[in-house]
Each structure stands twice: as structure tokens, then as C-alpha cells.
N, C-alpha and C positions, 0 to 999 in steps of 0.2 A: 522405698527404703524397707529392707528386711531387718527387723529388729530382734535380737535375741535376748531374752531375759533369763535371769536365775532367781529362783525362790529359795530362800535359805533361812536358817534359824540363827543359833548362837555362833556357828562356825564363821570364821572371817578369812583365814589364810586362802583357802581354795576359792571361795566365791569371788574375792576381790581380784586374785591372780587370773582366774578365768576371764572375767570381764576385761581386764587390762590386756590380756594376751590377744584376745580377739580384736580388739580395738587398735592394738599396735601393728596388726598385720595390714591395716589400711586397705581392706577388701572393698572395692566400690560398691556402694548400695547395702552394705552390711554394717551393723552397729550393735553394741552389746551394753547392758545395763542391769542393775538389780531390778526386779519386777517391783512396780508400784501399783497399788490397789487402792482406789478411793470409793469404788462402789462395784458391785457385781450384779448386772442386770441380765435376766434370762435371754439367751440367744444373741447376746451383744458382747462380743470379746475378740476383736480383730486387731488389737495393737501389736501383739507379738507373733511373728512368724514361728519362732522356737522358744520354748520354755524349758529350762533344766530345772527339774524338781529335786530339792534336797531336804525337804521339810514336811510335806503333806501327810507322811505317815504319823506324825504327831499332832497335826492340826486339821480336823475334819473340814473346817471352813476352806482351807486351802485346797483340799482334795476336791470340794464341790466347784470351786473356782477353776481348777485345772480341767475338770470334766466339761465345764461350760466353755472354756477356751478351745479344747480339743473339738468339740461338736462344731465350734465355729471356724475351725481350720487349722489351728495351732498344732505344730509338731511337738508334743509334750514328751520330754525324756524323763522318766519312763512313762509308757502308756498308763494313764491313771485308771482306766477301766480294768485292764488286766491286773494291775497292782492292788486294786481293791477286791479282786477275786482270788488272788494268790495266797498260798500259805505253805508252810514247811512240809507238812505231811503229803499234800498233793505233789509237791515237787519231787519227793522221794518215790511216789508212786509212778510219776512220769519217767524218772530216771530208770526205774526197774524196766519199763516198757521200751526205752530206747537203748538199753544195753550199757548203762552207765553204772559202775559198781558203787553201791551205797551200803551203809550200815544196816543191819536188820533193825526194823523200826515198827512199832505199833502205836496206835493212839489210843488214849484212855478218856473216858468221860470224866467231867470235873468231880472233884471230891464232894463239893457242896452243890446243891441244886442251884441252877441259874434263877434269877428273879422271875417272879410270876409262873413258876412251875411247881409241880408237886410229884410225888411218887408216881402218880397216874400218867404224867407226862413221859415216863420212861417205861411204859408198860411192854415196850418191844425190846427192851434190854434185859439180857439174862442176869439173874442175880443168884450167886455171886458170879462174876466173870470167870473165864477159865484162866485163873492165875497161874496154875501150874503149867498150862500150855503156853502162856505168855512168857513166863520166866524161862521155860526151857528153850523157847525160840530165840529170845533176846540174849540170855545169858547174863552173868555178872563177872566183873564190874559192868555197870550200865550208866548211862546218863538219862536224866529226866529233864526236860525243858518244854516251854510253851510251844504249841504247834503253830502259833503265829507270833511274831515279835522278833526282838534281836537285842543286840547290845550286851549279850551275857546276863541278862536279867532272869532271875527265877530258875537258874540252872544248877541242877544237883548231881553230884557223883554218888552212885549208890553201890554198895558193897555186897548186899545180900537181900533176901526177902524181908527180914525184919527192918533193915535200913529203908528199904522202899515203902513199907507200910507206915513207918513213922514220918517220913519226909513228905509222902503224899498228903498227909493230913494238913500240912503247911500251905498247900497250893490253892486252897479256897475254891473259887469258881473258875479258875484257869483249866483249860483243856490242855492236857499234856502229852507229849510223845515220850515213850520209853525206847531207848536206842542203845544198841550194842556199842561197847567201847571199842575203838580201833586203836590198838597199841601200835604206834607207828615208829618207823625208823626216821622218816623225814616228813615235813609238813610244809605247805605252800599256800599262800594267799594269792589269787590271780585276778587282776583287773581284766574286765572285758568291756570294750567300748564299741558300739556299733555292730555287735555280732561278728566282728572281724579283726579287732585289734586286741591282742592279749599281752599282758605283762605278768610274768610268773615270778613271785617274789618269795624267796625263803622266809619262813615265819615260824616263830616258836612260841605257841599259845601258852606255854607253862611259864614264860617269863613275865615280870611285870608289864603292864600295858606299853609303857614308853620304850621297852626293850624288845618288843615281840618281833620287830623287823630285823633283829641282830641274831644271826645264827650261822652255823657253819655247814649248812647242807649245800652240796655241790652236785646237781643233777646232771646225768649224762645227756648228750644231744638226743639220744633216743627217748630217754624219760621226758625231756623237754616236749618233744614232738607229741608223745603220748598224752601228756597233760594238756597241751594246747588243743589238741583234738577233742578231748573231753570238755574243756571249758567252752570251746565254740558250739560243740553240739548241745550243750545244756542251754546256753543262751540263745541260740537260734531257735530251739524248740519253745522255750519260755517267752521268747520275744522281748527280752530286755535289752535296752540300748546301753545301759550303764549298770554294771553289777560287779560283785566279786564271787569267786568260787574258792572255797577251801578245800584243799586235797590232803589227805592223809595217806602216806604210802606205807603199806604193810605187805611184807613178803613180795615186794616189787609191783604191787597192784595199788594204783592210786584210787582211793575211795573219796567221793564227794560227801564231805561232811555237812558243809553249810553253803548253800548257793541261792539264798533268797535275801540278798543285801543290795536292793535297788537304790539306796542312798549310802553307799559304802564310805567308810573312813577315808578322807583324802586331806587330813590336817597335816601341815608341814612337820610339826614337832613329833608326830607319831609315826608317819610313814617314811620320813627321811627325805633328804633333798633330791636324790635321784629319782625315786618313785614319784615324789610330788611333781617335779618337773615334767616327767613323762605323762602323768594323768592330766595335768593342766594343758599341756600342748595337744594331746590326743583328743581330749574332750573339746577343746576349742576348735580344732580342725573339724571334728565331727559335726559340731553345732553349725559351723559355717557350711559345711556340706549340706546339711538338712535345711538351712536357711535358703541356699541357693536352689534347691530342689523343691522348695515349698510352692505349692499350688493353692491359691486363695479358695475358700469356700468348698475344699474337698477334705476327705479324710487324710491327714498326713501323719497318722500314727504308725507305729511298728506293731504288726501282729505276728506272733510266733507260729512256728510250724505246727504246734499242737492245734491251735485255732484253725489254721489253714487246712490241715488234714481233716480235722472234724467237720468243718463246713462243707468240704468236698466229699465227704463219706469215704475217705481213703484210709487205709491202715497207717498206723503212726510211723512205722519204720520198715 
């Protein structure tokens, strides 16, 4: 029996629908359930062939559990080793190298010193930074947001240098990105599952959360194809099995704004019935595919093209 588990937190609509959809298919030798953990012993975790992770970004204990499961052969969606190493600034750097348009972005040291450090810990850092060069490169208006994390937490819109200096004092020990604002004509949020299945959803981030999937954007077939290619390229290089990419279209060019969402919103009330049904069905089919391809006691994780090219000492693109 190949068992598929889902690890989740407060959300209920997607996890329960995911489990029910897999079991309703009646695939011989495949079953699904919420993950149950009563102990985690090193090198012993072979109950699940596949685990879909929806919560370990917030619970370090679960991340350790998933790494243990992965080294014992589970196909964890998404790869917990890569997810532990990934962050938004690196993703932007990678996008630049593989030809994906992204906003101009710089990374900033934290406003406050991290614990157990002093000014001597930063002797390699110029003081002051080249603020004039940074502001000239990024421009204003701009956005400042944490280099890792999500959920629209600690995101600031900045109008000028004085606004930046004032709001940067509020960020404490967070390492922040300063990013060009893309004033868009259209905006899309795109599911990508398995590095091959894409759903492009018109999205209006300026609306209240529950109305963001309500918009009147109508992309042409050419625009849809262009965006699908960008979404696939990003996810294949990152190696994410389940992710969303946000694309802001300015002057006909889709800019990848946010594409590090490995536990993306899939809640029925927020994404709407059509999108919800698509993500449940596609995720269920993909998890079954991974379960049927599972090889015990082997590495069953997805590793992206960045890792593959690096290991083979090959150019990225």
C-alpha cells in the first residue's frame, strides 16, 4: 500500500478535499490521510510514500520530521531541504540569470544588530551604505519587504528617501528587500503543480483579501502562453512541486513579483470554487503519480534545474 499524507495547520477546506479526492478515485494500492505523528525516531520514517507539506514553514519540528521522512524515501512535496535553503532574494537572482523579468531589487542588512553580534561582526560592511546608488537603482515608489517569509507581513510601500529612513527603523532585526514598484496594467497569480501543470488566475492585489480573485483582466492567448512559459521556467529551475507565481504586466512585459509560495493559499472562500476544484484535482492526481512512481529507500524528492546544473558544473541557461 502506498500511503499519501498531508501535513497542515489551521486550514481545512483544501486538506480535507485533497484526501477525499484521492480516496474517491479508488486507485488500487493508493490511499490518503492526514499525517499522524506520535514519535520521530532518527532514520525511521517509512509510513508515507508521499507527504504534501502545508505547514512546516511555521513549525520547525515539522520541517525536521519531513527531512527525516525524505531521507527515508518519502516524496515530500515540496522538497524540505530546498525549501529550507530558499529565500526571495536568491529567487530574484536566479530569475535574472535565467532570463525572467523581475523588479529591480537590493537586499539590506537589518536595522538592528542580530543577537550575539556587535559592530565588529560587520567590519566587512561599508558604513554608510551607498544609499544614493541604491535609491537611484531601485527608484521610488518602492516596496520594502522581508527577504524571507510571506503572507504580506511587514510589507511597506515607500514614497521617497525620508519615508524609507523612517520605516526602516520599524523593521528591527529583519533583513529586508528594497524593490522597484511595478505599476501594472494586469496582474495574475499562477498555480504550478508538478513543474508542468499551470493555472493562470486574474488577481487584483489592491482589493480586500476575499475579493482579490475578482478582476476583469482578459489575457490574450499569446499572453497566456508567455506567462505559462515563465511560470514553468521558474518552478523547474527552483524545483518546486507546488507553488504560485505572481506576475505583474507592465508595458506588455510580465514581471515575476513573488514566486516563493511553496504553501500557497488554496482555501475555498478566498480562491473561489473553480480555482479550488482545479487545485484539489491537480494536486490529487500529482500526488497519486508520485506515489505510483515511489521507490522505497531511494531519494524520491524533486531537485530543480539550478541544483542539477550546479552539481554537473554546467551553465544555468
